[in-house]
N, C-alpha and C positions, 0 to 999 in steps of 0.2 A: 546816568552816572557814567563817568569816563572809565576806560580800562585801567588807567593808572591809579585812580582812587580805589577801585574795587580790589586790585591786587594789594594795595597797602592795607585795606581793611581785612583782607583775608589773612595776611601775614601777622598783622597786629604789631604792637611795639616790640622792638628787638634791642637787646643789650649785648654788646660784645666786650668780653673781659679777657685781655691777654695776661699771661703770667710767666714769670721766669723764676726758676729755683736754682740756688747755688748754696750747698751746705757741705761742710767738712767736719768730721768728728774722728776721735781716736778712742779705740776700745782695746785696751791692753797693748798688744803689739801690732794691731791692725789699724790702718788709717783708711777711712771710708770718705770718698768724695762723691757727691751726688749733684748732677747738673741736669736741668731739664727746662722745657718750655711748653706752653700749652695755650689754648684759647678756649673760652666758654661762650657759646652763643645761646642766649636766653630768649625764648619766644612764649607766646601764650600756649603753644603746643608742647612745651617742655624745654629742657636744657640739653644741649649737645656739647660734649667736651672732647677736644682733640689734644693729645699730649705725646711728647717724645722725651725720653729720659735716658741718661747714661750714668751708670753706677760703677766706680772703680774702687776695689779694695787692694791696698798695698800692705804687704806684710814686712816687718822689719827684718825678719830672717831670710827674706828672698834676695839672693845676690844680684838678680837682674834688675830689681827695682821697678819693673814694669807694672806688676799687679795683675789683677784679674778684673776685666771689664765686661759688664753686661749691658745691653741696650734694650729699650722697651719703646714700642709705638702702640698707642691705644686710642680707642674711641668709646665713649660712653654716653648714655642717655638717661635722664631722670625726669620725673614729673610727679607733682603732688596734687591730689584731688580732694576737695571738700566733700565729706560724706555725712552730711548732717550739720547741726549747729556747732558742736564741739568736737568733731571727729575729722581726721585726715587719713587718706590712704596714700602711701608713697611707693612708687615703683622705680627701679633702676636696672639697667642692663649695661654690660660692657664686653668688648672683644679687644684683643691685643695680640701682639707678636713680640717674642723675645729672641735675643741672639747672644750667645756667649763667645768668648775668645776663640774657641775651637771651631766655630762656625755652626755649632749645633743650634737649631731653631726650636722654638716652642710656641704653643698657642695658649692664650688665656681667654676664657669666656665665663660669664656668670651673670647673676642678677640678684636683686634683693626686693622683697615685698614687705612693707611694714605698715602697721596701723597705730594711730595715735588717738587717744581719747583724753580730752581735758575735763577735769572735774572742778567746776567753779563753785559749787555749794560748800558751805562750811564757814567757820569763823573761829574766833577766840572764845574760850570758855571763861566767863567772868567768875571771879571768886577763887581762881586757881592760885593766886598769890598767897592768900590766907592759908590754903592747904599746904603750900610749900613751906610756910613759916611755922607749921605745926598746929594751926588753929583748925577748927571744924570747917569743912567745906560746905558752903551754902548753896552752891549750884548757880545756875543762870537766873538772873532776875529780870 
């Protein structure tokens, strides 16, 4: 087996998804502009997201018209595991840095662990239509 092929097999299939966000909204006397970009790299080992965002809030009463701008840079990871026939376990973690107009910096970090169980058994109860119309319910035949 060549080194090139074994490296390809180790990494597995990779999908790269770039994204761009531009949104503007008005809430009362406040205008909020949100701009950002990111990239998601999906592999068999999980998904890595890298993002950068700038949020500007402008108030109609502010004579300068500059507004208040915060910026965010972040990195996150998520992975979903099959845990049996109808169950999944999902994990995610993130870290990030924020900066406000005064130069104050902040840190963000956290994670989520979730469990999903699908219930596939069950069905429609026949005879329910008669019960709804006021007739005696006969049950499942």
